[in-house]
C-alpha positions as a printed NumPy array, in Angstrom:
array([[ 52.736, -13.624, -38.2  ],
       [ 54.295, -10.423, -39.81 ],
       [ 53.87 ,  -7.923, -42.445],
       [ 49.957,  -7.831, -43.842],
       [ 48.905, -11.17 , -41.742],
       [ 49.763,  -9.639, -38.236],
       [ 48.028,  -5.894, -39.412],
       [ 45.34 ,  -8.254, -40.629],
       [ 44.912, -10.422, -37.318],
       [ 45.025,  -7.189, -35.578],
       [ 42.328,  -5.294, -37.69 ],
       [ 40.329,  -8.527, -37.436],
       [ 40.599,  -8.965, -33.89 ],
       [ 39.65 ,  -5.086, -33.103],
       [ 36.667,  -5.998, -34.871],
       [ 35.723,  -8.771, -33.128],
       [ 36.169,  -6.792, -29.929],
       [ 34.201,  -4.44 , -31.462],
       [ 31.357,  -6.643, -32.046],
       [ 30.951,  -8.284, -28.538],
       [ 31.414,  -4.542, -27.025],
       [ 27.875,  -4.114, -29.526],
       [ 26.596,  -6.817, -28.367],
       [ 26.849,  -6.796, -24.64 ],
       [ 25.852,  -2.92 , -25.156],
       [ 22.641,  -4.109, -26.523],
       [ 22.247,  -7.489, -24.491],
       [ 22.252,  -4.491, -21.201],
       [ 19.588,  -2.033, -23.274],
       [ 17.581,  -5.314, -23.622],
       [ 17.904,  -6.41 , -20.112],
       [ 17.048,  -2.794, -19.222],
       [ 14.047,  -2.801, -21.264],
       [ 13.22 ,  -5.927, -19.986],
       [ 13.295,  -4.437, -16.192],
       [ 11.617,  -1.105, -16.826],
       [  8.623,  -2.269, -18.85 ],
       [  5.406,  -3.735, -17.213],
       [  4.113,  -7.037, -17.562],
       [  0.87 ,  -8.378, -17.785],
       [ -0.336, -11.679, -17.107],
       [ -4.387, -12.072, -17.66 ],
       [ -6.749, -15.358, -17.022],
       [-10.168, -16.091, -18.031],
       [-11.739, -14.292, -20.711],
       [ -9.763, -12.17 , -23.182],
       [-12.757,  -9.968, -24.088],
       [-13.36 ,  -7.021, -21.176],
       [-16.513,  -6.741, -19.305],
       [-18.959,  -4.267, -19.729],
       [-20.57 ,  -4.489, -16.308],
       [-21.136,  -1.517, -13.27 ],
       [-19.366,  -2.473, -10.156],
       [-20.526,  -1.384,  -6.941],
       [-17.702,   0.822,  -4.558],
       [-16.311,  -0.515,  -1.338],
       [-12.699,  -0.871,   0.028],
       [-11.487,  -4.106,   1.001],
       [ -8.291,  -2.963,   3.745],
       [ -6.648,  -6.141,   4.273],
       [ -3.763,  -6.591,   7.297],
       [ -1.411,  -8.723,   5.016],
       [  0.028, -11.574,   6.57 ],
       [ -2.237, -14.346,   5.339],
       [ -5.023, -13.769,   2.769],
       [ -8.403, -14.007,   3.771],
       [-10.521, -15.691,   1.229],
       [-13.653, -13.698,   2.671],
       [-12.133, -10.655,   2.048],
       [-11.413, -11.287,  -1.271],
       [-15.043, -12.928,  -2.265],
       [-16.096,  -9.624,  -1.204],
       [-14.199,  -7.543,  -3.336],
       [-15.285,  -9.925,  -6.115],
       [-18.506,  -9.602,  -5.471],
       [-18.169,  -5.564,  -5.862],
       [-17.012,  -6.308,  -9.225],
       [-20.089,  -7.762, -10.005],
       [-18.346, -10.19 , -12.616],
       [-16.532,  -8.166, -13.861],
       [-12.26 ,  -8.408, -14.587],
       [-10.862,  -8.199, -11.427],
       [ -7.217,  -6.574, -11.39 ],
       [ -4.188,  -6.966,  -9.386],
       [ -1.545,  -4.401,  -9.289],
       [  1.685,  -4.885,  -7.921],
       [  5.621,  -3.169,  -8.327],
       [  7.173,  -6.208,  -8.255],
       [  6.712, -10.203,  -7.817],
       [  4.939, -12.692,  -9.862],
       [  1.382, -13.702, -10.932],
       [  0.694, -15.963,  -8.479],
       [ -2.535, -14.035,  -7.147],
       [ -4.784, -14.747, -10.547],
       [ -5.027, -18.731,  -9.503],
       [ -6.079, -17.757,  -5.555],
       [ -8.709, -15.201,  -6.927],
       [ -9.918, -16.32 , -10.414],
       [-10.492, -20.207,  -8.027],
       [-12.468, -17.978,  -5.381],
       [-13.812, -15.34 ,  -7.932],
       [-16.899, -15.479, -10.436],
       [-15.005, -13.017, -12.591],
       [-14.814, -12.432, -16.298],
       [-10.918, -12.19 , -15.62 ],
       [ -8.201, -12.14 , -12.933],
       [ -5.519, -10.503, -14.144],
       [ -1.755,  -9.035, -12.132],
       [ -0.301,  -5.508, -13.634],
       [  3.381,  -5.561, -12.388],
       [  4.762,  -1.607, -13.071],
       [  7.735,  -1.769, -11.6  ],
       [  9.444,   1.987, -12.628],
       [  8.317,   5.794, -13.349],
       [  9.024,   4.231, -17.317],
       [  6.664,   1.668, -17.11 ],
       [  4.319,   3.866, -15.502],
       [  3.871,   6.054, -18.342],
       [  3.164,   3.019, -20.838],
       [ -0.038,   3.981, -22.382],
       [ -1.036,   0.094, -22.499],
       [ -0.765,   0.954, -18.283],
       [ -3.074,   2.818, -17.533],
       [ -5.678,   1.619, -20.562],
       [ -5.444,  -1.927, -18.4  ],
       [ -6.529,   0.013, -15.273],
       [ -9.412,   1.921, -16.587],
       [-10.403,  -1.109, -18.072],
       [-10.714,  -3.089, -14.707],
       [-14.119,  -3.271, -12.156],
       [-12.262,  -4.196,  -9.245],
       [ -8.102,  -3.422,  -8.322],
       [ -6.806,  -4.889,  -5.516],
       [ -2.769,  -3.485,  -4.346],
       [ -0.849,  -6.242,  -3.741],
       [  1.583,  -6.496,  -0.315],
       [  5.422,  -5.783,  -0.999],
       [  7.527,  -2.043,  -0.299],
       [  5.087,   1.065,  -0.386],
       [  7.932,   2.828,  -1.1  ],
       [  7.964,   1.43 ,  -4.647],
       [  3.682,   2.583,  -5.25 ],
       [  4.979,   5.741,  -4.322],
       [  8.289,   6.553,  -5.796],
       [  7.303,   4.474,  -9.327],
       [  3.168,   5.818,  -9.353],
       [  2.577,   9.162,  -7.821],
       [  2.371,  11.639, -10.295],
       [  2.038,   9.462, -13.823],
       [ -0.785,   7.809, -15.308],
       [ -1.327,   4.935, -13.345],
       [ -1.914,   7.088,  -9.965],
       [ -4.052,   8.956, -12.13 ],
       [ -6.088,   6.089, -13.611],
       [ -6.542,   3.998, -10.166],
       [ -7.769,   7.983,  -8.892],
       [-10.272,   8.07 , -11.798],
       [-11.837,   4.079, -11.388],
       [-12.065,   4.98 ,  -7.607],
       [-14.153,   8.059,  -8.792],
       [-16.295,   6.137, -10.731],
       [-17.467,   4.071,  -7.82 ],
       [-15.157,   1.101,  -8.938],
       [-14.052,  -1.385,  -5.138],
       [-10.311,  -1.203,  -4.165],
       [ -8.565,  -2.928,  -2.141],
       [ -5.274,  -3.919,  -0.815],
       [ -3.575,  -5.41 ,   1.856],
       [ -0.048,  -4.743,   3.653],
       [  2.078,  -2.439,   1.378],
       [ -0.917,  -2.125,  -0.792],
       [ -3.328,  -1.122,   2.658],
       [ -0.551,   1.412,   3.079],
       [ -1.101,   3.513,   0.309],
       [ -4.849,   3.586,   0.763],
       [ -5.526,   6.131,   3.196],
       [ -4.511,  10.048,   2.309],
       [ -1.699,   9.533,   4.685],
       [  1.22 ,   7.005,   3.99 ],
       [  4.177,   6.567,   5.591],
       [  6.434,   6.473,   2.536],
       [  9.531,   4.349,   3.295],
       [ 10.925,   6.431,   0.292],
       [ 14.778,   4.645,   1.15 ],
       [ 13.315,   1.746,  -1.216],
       [ 14.402,  -0.351,   1.624],
       [ 13.177,  -4.48 ,   0.837],
       [ 11.303,  -4.544,   4.596],
       [ 10.544,  -1.434,   6.698],
       [ 10.552,  -3.558,   9.875],
       [ 13.801,  -1.242,  11.139],
       [ 11.449,   1.585,  11.56 ],
       [ 10.751,   0.718,  14.837],
       [  8.01 ,   1.965,  17.337],
       [ 11.146,   2.82 ,  19.552],
       [ 12.851,   4.771,  17.385],
       [  9.624,   7.255,  16.427],
       [  8.491,   7.477,  19.848],
       [ 12.273,   8.566,  21.131],
       [ 12.838,  10.772,  17.586],
       [  9.827,  11.531,  15.254],
       [ 11.88 ,  13.672,  13.294],
       [ 14.079,  10.916,  12.531],
       [ 15.099,  10.477,   9.006],
       [ 13.318,   7.029,   8.046],
       [  9.807,   8.741,   9.091],
       [  8.861,   9.689,   5.601],
       [  5.406,  10.639,   5.467],
       [  3.6  ,  11.565,   1.958],
       [  0.306,  12.558,   1.187],
       [ -2.439,  12.897,  -1.217],
       [ -1.098,   9.476,  -3.733],
       [ -4.381,   7.81 ,  -3.777],
       [ -7.972,   9.519,  -3.437],
       [-10.302,   6.839,  -1.529],
       [-13.481,   9.722,  -0.312],
       [-13.882,   7.438,   2.708],
       [-10.289,   7.287,   3.439],
       [ -9.199,  11.325,   3.381],
       [ -7.518,  12.206,   6.437],
       [ -6.827,   8.46 ,   7.515],
       [ -3.393,   6.943,   7.88 ],
       [ -3.493,   3.695,   7.23 ],
       [ -1.793,   0.566,   8.753],
       [ -1.027,  -3.05 ,   8.645],
       [  0.66 ,  -5.756,  10.545],
       [ -0.726,  -3.489,  13.367],
       [ -0.287,  -5.613,  16.553],
       [  2.023,  -8.379,  15.318],
       [  4.961,  -5.985,  14.648],
       [  4.078,  -3.678,  17.495],
       [  3.208,  -0.366,  15.19 ],
       [  1.442,   1.486,  17.833],
       [  4.24 ,   3.743,  18.907],
       [  5.3  ,   4.852,  15.715],
       [  2.16 ,   5.026,  14.64 ],
       [  1.088,   7.869,  17.093],
       [  5.054,   9.456,  16.44 ],
       [  3.676,   9.515,  12.186],
       [  0.293,  11.01 ,  13.422],
       [  2.438,  13.89 ,  15.98 ],
       [  4.433,  14.577,  12.755],
       [  1.263,  15.66 ,  10.353],
       [  0.363,  17.933,  13.221],
       [  3.542,  19.462,  13.884],
       [  4.257,  19.552,   9.981],
       [  0.878,  21.344,   9.604],
       [ -1.311,  18.688,   7.221],
       [ -4.344,  18.324,   9.896],
       [ -5.312,  19.174,  13.163],
       [ -6.537,  16.152,  13.754],
       [ -5.703,  13.129,  11.675],
       [ -7.058,  10.001,  12.262],
       [ -5.826,   6.264,  11.569],
       [ -7.101,   2.81 ,  10.514],
       [ -4.626,   0.554,  11.318],
       [ -5.448,  -3.462,  10.523],
       [ -3.485,  -6.233,  12.356],
       [ -2.233,  -9.514,  10.761],
       [ -5.386, -12.077,   9.269],
       [ -7.44 ,  -8.951,   9.685],
       [ -9.697,  -7.263,   7.823],
       [-12.3  ,  -4.359,   7.437],
       [-14.426,  -4.828,   4.358],
       [-16.438,  -1.342,   4.383],
       [-19.27 ,  -0.816,   1.97 ],
       [-20.127,   2.805,  -0.077],
       [-21.656,   4.578,   3.008],
       [-19.28 ,   3.984,   5.128],
       [-20.374,   0.925,   7.183],
       [-17.154,  -1.402,   7.692],
       [-17.226,  -5.261,   8.889],
       [-14.566,  -6.722,  10.362],
       [-13.161, -10.096,   9.585],
       [-10.252, -12.535,  10.006],
       [ -8.916, -14.047,  12.951],
       [ -5.97 , -11.783,  13.508],
       [ -6.559,  -9.179,  16.872],
       [ -9.139,  -7.482,  14.488],
       [ -8.933,  -3.106,  13.61 ],
       [ -7.504,   0.043,  15.596],
       [ -9.152,   3.064,  14.803],
       [ -7.365,   6.136,  16.174],
       [ -7.675,  10.012,  16.309],
       [ -5.711,  12.809,  17.687],
       [ -8.089,  15.138,  19.656],
       [ -5.278,  17.494,  20.783],
       [ -2.073,  18.653,  19.28 ],
       [  1.537,  17.363,  20.144],
       [  2.744,  19.11 ,  23.228],
       [  6.07 ,  17.898,  22.087],
       [  7.023,  16.926,  18.39 ],
       [ 10.207,  18.116,  17.74 ],
       [ 13.942,  16.697,  16.124],
       [ 16.181,  15.539,  18.603],
       [ 13.014,  15.173,  21.619],
       [ 11.086,  11.96 ,  22.894],
       [  7.114,  12.932,  21.526],
       [  4.971,  13.907,  23.994],
       [  0.979,  13.883,  22.282],
       [ -1.837,  13.282,  24.589],
       [ -5.142,  11.96 ,  24.573],
       [ -5.413,   9.605,  21.66 ],
       [ -9.583,   9.024,  21.015],
       [ -8.81 ,   5.332,  20.298],
       [-11.59 ,   2.086,  19.385],
       [-10.509,  -1.657,  19.029],
       [-12.775,  -4.076,  16.807],
       [-12.31 ,  -6.963,  17.331],
       [-13.088,  -9.837,  14.734],
       [-17.112,  -9.213,  13.71 ],
       [-17.322,  -5.793,  15.653],
       [-18.799,  -3.277,  12.791],
       [-17.326,   0.853,  12.573],
       [-18.356,   3.336,  10.239],
       [-15.595,   5.016,   9.386],
       [-17.992,   8.028,   8.246],
       [-19.517,   8.671,  11.183],
       [-16.155,   7.254,  13.209],
       [-18.671,   5.474,  15.48 ],
       [-17.867,   1.683,  16.725],
       [-20.275,  -1.251,  17.778],
       [-18.763,  -4.261,  19.589],
       [-15.806,  -3.367,  20.483],
       [-13.194,  -0.801,  23.204],
       [-12.904,   2.566,  23.872],
       [ -9.77 ,   3.759,  25.197],
       [ -7.429,   6.502,  25.081],
       [ -4.015,   6.604,  24.637],
       [ -1.051,   9.201,  25.935],
       [  2.603,   9.691,  24.852],
       [  4.699,  11.287,  27.558],
       [  8.444,  11.785,  26.809],
       [  8.432,   8.892,  24.609],
       [  6.118,   6.32 ,  26.73 ],
       [  3.181,   5.179,  26.023],
       [ -0.032,   5.341,  28.27 ],
       [ -3.417,   3.997,  28.161],
       [ -6.328,   4.117,  30.045],
       [ -6.689,   0.014,  29.632],
       [ -5.561,  -1.981,  32.593],
       [ -2.008,  -2.555,  32.961],
       [ -1.068,  -0.464,  30.71 ],
       [ -2.598,  -2.154,  28.488],
       [ -1.59 ,  -1.121,  23.749],
       [ -3.128,  -3.73 ,  21.992]])
């Protein structure tokens, strides 16, 4: 090709490259928009129910979904609209919950970014639900994506109106006033082991945050899941010590639930333990840590502990239980001691 033909060919190729680049940019923007927007999948009645639910908290330790706990939460919704909240994942809870519940509808709302959490329709969907369940996953996403957004406001408004709320695994971890935020957004926090926290409670992986959700019965409380199964006692004691040392509370408490166990809490604070796991552990700081400093192992004495197995009861308002066992826990230079035979922790 010569002359005008060569120049025309070169010009045409530049145009084609420009069009191709534009397509790539548009496609990339579309993918980004899709990744940041919410997803909503609903089964059942398309019209929202006008029903008065009953307050309650379904706290599930993870591992295996407990039919009894979900039925209890559904009953609290009184036949209304049941909403599963997630920061990522699918709508696989919909058929499971729909098969257990007599609900007007069952829906999953996935809010995967702060941008999605700002969309007006998202808060509207949350406010129209009669029961909310926060699924498992990675609690750092809940904290990073939802804290300080209309999603947080909508959940708190539902709870303030007396709507029931539940959570499993990461969803349980964000229910208390104090939350292990796991702010590095790792897909799994299992690498933060108890020995690591006991030997250095100020390790950078200890990212406790506060005041995300406002569940009245869970004020001054840290919540945790997979407790005995993943040996989380040591790291929990480190979290509690940090809460005191950082001046957030003088006597914080913790509700820690094992896998395949759940605590079902009525509006007056009365709770019942269900499931086939090792149950629920209730911890309370009774005195300030002796040593909780960067670079030094933890020393924290006289934690009041109560282990409530399946069928035991515990009133989280009065902080008293029946059918379980009380014992004391201390940490001395990073080593746990208990009043149980053989220094049994769980």
